[in-house]
C-alpha positions in Angstrom: -14.5 30.8 10.6 -13.7 29.1 7.2 -16.5 29.5 4.0 -17.8 25.9 4.3 -18.2 26.4 8.0 -20.5 29.8 7.3 -22.3 28.5 4.9 -23.4 24.9 6.3 -22.6 25.8 9.8 -21.2 23.4 12.4 -22.6 20.4 11.0 -20.3 21.4 7.7 -18.6 17.6 7.9 -22.0 15.6 7.8 -23.2 17.8 4.8 -19.7 16.9 3.1 -19.9 13.3 3.6 -24.1 13.2 3.0 -23.5 12.8 -1.2 -21.2 9.8 -0.1 -23.9 8.4 2.6 -26.5 8.1 -0.2 -24.8 6.9 -2.6 -23.7 3.7 -0.2 -26.8 3.6 1.5 -28.9 3.3 -2.7 -26.3 1.3 -4.0 -24.7 -0.8 -1.3 -26.6 -1.0 1.9 -30.0 -1.0 -0.1 -28.9 -4.2 -2.5 -27.1 -6.3 0.6 -30.4 -5.7 2.5 -32.7 -7.1 -0.4 -30.0 -10.4 -0.7 -30.2 -10.9 2.8 -34.4 -11.1 2.9 -34.4 -13.1 -0.5 -32.1 -15.4 1.4 -34.4 -16.0 4.2 -37.6 -16.3 1.9 -39.7 -19.2 0.9 -37.8 -21.1 -2.2 -41.5 -22.2 -3.3 -41.9 -18.4 -4.6 -40.7 -17.5 -8.3 -38.7 -14.4 -9.9 -42.0 -13.1 -11.9 -44.2 -13.6 -8.6 -41.6 -13.0 -5.8 -40.8 -15.1 -2.4 -42.4 -14.6 0.9 -40.0 -13.7 3.7 -40.4 -16.8 6.0 -37.0 -16.2 7.9 -36.3 -19.4 6.2 -32.8 -20.1 7.9 -32.8 -24.0 6.2 -31.7 -22.1 3.1 -28.5 -21.6 4.2 -27.9 -25.2 5.4 -29.6 -26.0 2.1 -26.8 -24.3 -0.3 -23.7 -25.3 1.9 -24.6 -28.8 1.8 -24.7 -29.0 -1.9 -22.7 -26.3 -3.2 -19.5 -26.6 -0.7 -17.4 -28.0 -2.9 -17.3 -24.9 -5.7 -16.6 -22.6 -2.1 -13.4 -25.0 -1.8 -12.6 -24.8 -5.3 -12.9 -21.6 -5.7 -11.1 -20.9 -2.5 -7.9 -22.6 -3.5 -7.9 -21.5 -7.2 -8.2 -17.6 -6.1 -5.6 -18.2 -3.4 -3.0 -20.5 -6.0 -3.7 -17.1 -8.4 -3.1 -14.6 -5.4 0.0 -16.8 -4.5 1.2 -16.3 -8.0 0.5 -12.8 -8.7 2.2 -12.0 -5.7 5.6 -13.7 -6.5 5.1 -12.4 -9.9 3.7 -8.8 -9.0 6.9 -8.3 -6.2 9.4 -8.7 -9.0 7.8 -6.3 -11.1 7.1 -3.7 -8.8 10.6 -4.2 -7.2 12.2 -3.7 -10.5 9.9 -0.1 -11.5 10.3 1.1 -7.6 14.3 0.3 -7.7 15.7 -0.7 -11.1 13.4 1.2 -13.7 14.6 4.8 -14.1 13.6 6.5 -16.4 11.3 4.2 -17.6 9.4 3.9 -14.3 6.8 5.7 -15.8 6.4 3.9 -18.7 6.8 0.4 -17.0 3.8 1.8 -15.1 1.8 2.6 -17.9 2.3 -0.9 -19.1 0.9 -2.4 -15.4 -2.4 -0.7 -16.0 -2.8 -0.8 -19.5 -5.3 -4.1 -19.7 -8.1 -2.2 -18.0 -8.5 -0.4 -21.4 -9.6 -3.1 -22.6 -13.0 -5.5 -21.3 -12.3 -8.1 -19.3 -14.6 -10.0 -20.9 -11.8 -9.4 -24.0 -9.5 -10.1 -22.0 -10.0 -13.5 -21.0 -11.4 -14.8 -24.4 -8.2 -13.5 -25.6 -6.6 -16.2 -23.0 -9.1 -18.9 -24.4 -7.4 -17.9 -27.9 -4.0 -18.4 -26.9 -4.4 -21.7 -24.8 -6.4 -23.3 -27.3 -5.7 -26.6 -29.0 -4.5 -26.0 -31.8 -3.0 -22.9 -30.8 1.1 -21.9 -30.6 1.3 -22.8 -26.8 0.0 -25.5 -27.2 1.3 -26.5 -30.3 4.7 -25.5 -28.7 4.7 -27.5 -25.7 3.9 -30.9 -27.9 6.9 -29.6 -30.4 9.4 -29.7 -26.8 7.6 -32.9 -25.8 6.5 -31.3 -22.5 2.9 -32.4 -23.0 1.6 -35.5 -25.2 0.1 -35.4 -28.6 -3.4 -35.4 -26.8 -2.7 -33.3 -24.2 -4.7 -29.8 -23.6 -4.6 -26.3 -21.6 -8.0 -25.0 -22.2 -11.1 -26.2 -20.3 -8.6 -27.7 -17.2 -7.5 -26.0 -13.8 -4.7 -24.8 -15.2 -5.9 -22.5 -17.6 -8.5 -21.0 -15.1 -5.9 -20.4 -12.5 -3.9 -18.7 -15.2 -6.6 -16.4 -16.8 -7.6 -15.5 -13.0 -3.6 -14.8 -12.7 -3.5 -12.5 -15.5 -6.3 -10.6 -15.0 -6.1 -9.7 -11.3 -2.2 -9.5 -11.5 -2.2 -5.3 -11.7 -4.4 -5.2 -8.7 -1.4 -6.5 -6.6 1.5 -5.2 -8.3 0.2 -1.1 -7.8 -0.2 -1.5 -3.6 3.0 -3.4 -3.8 4.7 -0.4 -6.0 3.3 1.8 -3.7 4.7 0.4 -0.9 8.1 -0.1 -2.4 8.4 3.6 -3.4 8.1 4.8 0.0 11.0 2.6 1.4 14.1 5.1 1.3 17.4 3.2 -0.2 19.4 4.5 2.3 17.9 2.1 5.0 18.6 -0.7 2.5 22.3 1.0 2.2 22.2 0.6 6.1 21.4 -3.0 6.3 24.3 -3.5 3.9 26.9 -1.5 5.4 26.5 -3.4 9.0 26.8 -6.7 6.6 23.8 -7.7 6.0 23.7 -10.7 3.2 21.4 -9.4 0.3 19.1 -11.6 1.4 18.9 -11.2 4.8 19.1 -6.7 3.8 15.9 -8.0 2.3 13.8 -9.7 4.2 14.3 -7.7 7.4 14.6 -4.0 5.4 12.6 -4.3 2.0 10.0 -7.2 3.0 9.0 -5.9 6.4 8.6 -2.1 5.0 6.2 -3.4 2.0 3.9 -5.5 4.1 1.2 -3.2 3.9 1.4 -3.5 0.3 1.5 -7.3 0.1 -1.4 -7.3 2.3 -3.5 -4.5 0.3 -2.3 -6.9 -3.0 -3.3 -10.2 -1.4 -6.7 -8.3 -0.2 -7.6 -6.9 -3.9 -6.6 -9.9 -5.9 -8.0 -12.6 -3.6 -11.6 -11.1 -3.0 -12.6 -10.2 -6.4 -11.0 -13.8 -7.5 -12.6 -15.8 -5.2 -16.1 -14.8 -6.7 -15.2 -14.2 -10.3 -16.9 -16.9 -12.8 -15.8 -15.7 -16.0 -12.6 -17.1 -15.9 -14.2 -20.6 -15.2 -17.0 -20.0 -17.6 -14.7 -19.2 -20.6 -11.2 -21.1 -19.7 -12.9 -24.0 -17.5 -15.3 -27.1 -17.9 -18.0 -28.1 -15.9 -15.4 -29.6 -13.5 -13.4 -26.8 -13.0 -16.4 -24.5 -11.8 -16.3 -21.9 -8.8 -19.2 -20.5 -6.7 -19.7 -17.5 -9.2 -20.6 -19.8 -11.3 -22.8 -21.7 -9.8 -24.4 -18.3 -8.2 -24.7 -17.1 -11.7 -26.5 -19.9 -12.4 -29.1 -20.1 -9.8 -29.7 -16.6 -10.4 -30.6 -16.7 -14.4 -30.8 -20.5 -15.8 -32.3 -22.2 -12.5 -34.5 -18.9 -10.7 -34.1 -20.3 -7.2 -33.2 -16.9 -5.7 -33.3 -17.5 -1.9 -30.3 -20.7 -2.1 -28.6 -18.2 -4.8 -28.8 -15.1 -2.2 -28.1 -17.7 0.8 -25.0 -18.7 -0.9 -24.1 -15.1 -1.8 -23.8 -14.2 2.1 -21.9 -17.3 3.0 -19.5 -16.6 0.5 -19.3 -13.0 1.5 -19.4 -14.3 5.3 -16.4 -16.7 5.0 -14.4 -14.3 3.1 -15.1 -11.2 5.9 -13.6 -13.6 8.2 -10.9 -14.8 6.2 -9.6 -10.9 5.6 -10.3 -9.9 9.6 -8.0 -13.3 10.6 -5.3 -12.5 7.5 -5.2 -8.7 8.3 -4.8 -9.1 12.0 -2.1 -12.0 11.9 -0.3 -9.9 9.5 0.0 -7.1 12.2 -1.5 -4.5 9.9 -4.9 -3.8 11.5 -5.1 -0.3 10.4 -5.9 -1.6 6.7 -9.5 -2.3 8.0 
């Protein structure tokens, strides 16, 4: 009998998971239940005097009918940013895993270095980089790639660029973890069997890195779908995402029921997409 079993008895495992369960209950389940009850409340109330729980399902119908363009735009922006992160992140993760050599640790530190700076500060930096009088726009105009009155800031390009930059590390790290586990002998075996570099990559490296691809795309797409910072600072009113509308309804609008309903719709939609994506990718163990 171990010391832990002597102290806690046969229920030692339950005692050990108790603090984590309490934490999840207080800071996940309770807020989730509060959000659900608010989404079914009467909008006639107010944030000051509260809302009456009337099980008003119509809130979901109204929220979806009024704000579906924001949902679609968010999924499109997040999807594009995730695809860009996958392309850029896979190349970098592959280089770190197989080509970096003694520089591997340095490159990994550079990947996580942005986390030492505030998310808000990083986004504001992109606002300066893409400014109308910034060096990027001036260079593109000098090269005649962009018209003299063209701009990058306050466009969908700026929003997607900000999402790609801010969430790129979330793609690189899972990819690197999967690629690092691949035995080099398997790649050499594919070459010995006269597989071309491209076929060897698809049949060995890519297939063995699928768990990292799935994990990276989930870690990128899910937070990017609900992000509102990039659209707020790098976009314009026509590029607002669903996160911007939820934030506005909760704060300036004071319409908690519809804001909560829109939040629940977004969560359910993302969960459904994740379930389908993971099962289609054949990595159900990630759920």
